[in-house]
N, C-alpha and C positions, 0 to 999 in steps of 0.2 A: 504494500500500500504506500502511496505517495503521501506527501504532507500538504499538498495544495488543496484548498477547500473550494468546492463549487456547488452552488445551489442548483438543483435540477427539478424541473416540473415533470411529473410522471403521468401526463394526461393520455398518452397514446395507448397504454396498456393497463389492464387491471392487475395490479400486483397483489400478492398475499403476504400479510404480515402476522407475526406471532410474537407475543411477549409473555414469557412464563417465568415463574419463580420456582426454584428447586431448592430443597433443603438437604444439606449434607448431614451426616452423623456428626455429633460434636467433635470439633477439632480435625475433621477430615475434608474440609472444603477445598483446600489447595490440591489435594490428591484428585478429587473429583474434577476440578477444573482442568487439570493436566490431561486426564483421560478424555474428557469431552473435547478438548482442543485438538487432540490427536485424531479423533474420529471425524473431524469436520473440514479436512483440507480440500477434498475434491467432491463437491456435491453439485451435479448439474442443475442449473436453474437457480442456484442460491446467489443472491446479489449481496447479501450481508448477513453475517452470523457473528454476533457479539456476545461474549460471556463476560459478565460484570459481577463484582463482589458487592453485596448489599452493605452499605456503610453503617447500618444500625444493628444488623444481626450477623454475627461472625460466622454463622453456619449457613446463611442463605446466599444464593446467587440468582442472578437474573439472566435469562437468555433472550436476546432480541434478534429476530430473524426477518429478512425480507427475501421473498421468492418471486420469480417471474410468473408463477402460477401455483395454485393450491395443489395441483396434480404433482408438480415437481417436489413439493414439500412431502406429500404422501409417499412418493416413490423413494425419496431419500431414506426413509425409515427402513427400507429393504436393502440398502447398500451394505456390502460386507463390512466396510470400515465403521459404519454407523452401528450396525448390529454388534460388532465387537466392542465398541465403546459403551453401548448400552449394557452388554453383559458384564463388562469389567467394572462399570460405574455403579451398577445396581446395588452391590453390597455396601457402597458408601453413601447411598441415598436414604434419607429419613422420610422423604415424601415430597409432595408438591404443594405450592401455595397458589397464588392467583395466576390466572391464565386469561389472556386477552387475544382475540383474533382481530386483525385490523386490515384496512385497505390503504396502503401507503399512497399518498398523492403528491408529496413534495418532500425534499430533504437536502441534506448536505452529503456530498461524496468526498472521500479522502483520497480518491485516485488522482 
């Protein structure tokens, strides 16, 4: 990713967005983040996949995704690397928090 910022209007296509909170077992958040990051390097149709630490809950993290279609998001869950990350990460997960589906319409790109 580059460092230049560019505001983009996304009017031509209907994108799919997902924002979800994941809870790690106490003290295991960094391990879970590392596993999730490994499994997300090559996902067709993924325009953005951000894993962020919650600033108030040391065991929570947020995943923000933007996809070129809801279908590509669904298909990504079947990719071997994603399946492996899920299998390896599941023992470190305490559960899930909030989950929001969105339709991205404008934003900032780091490319």
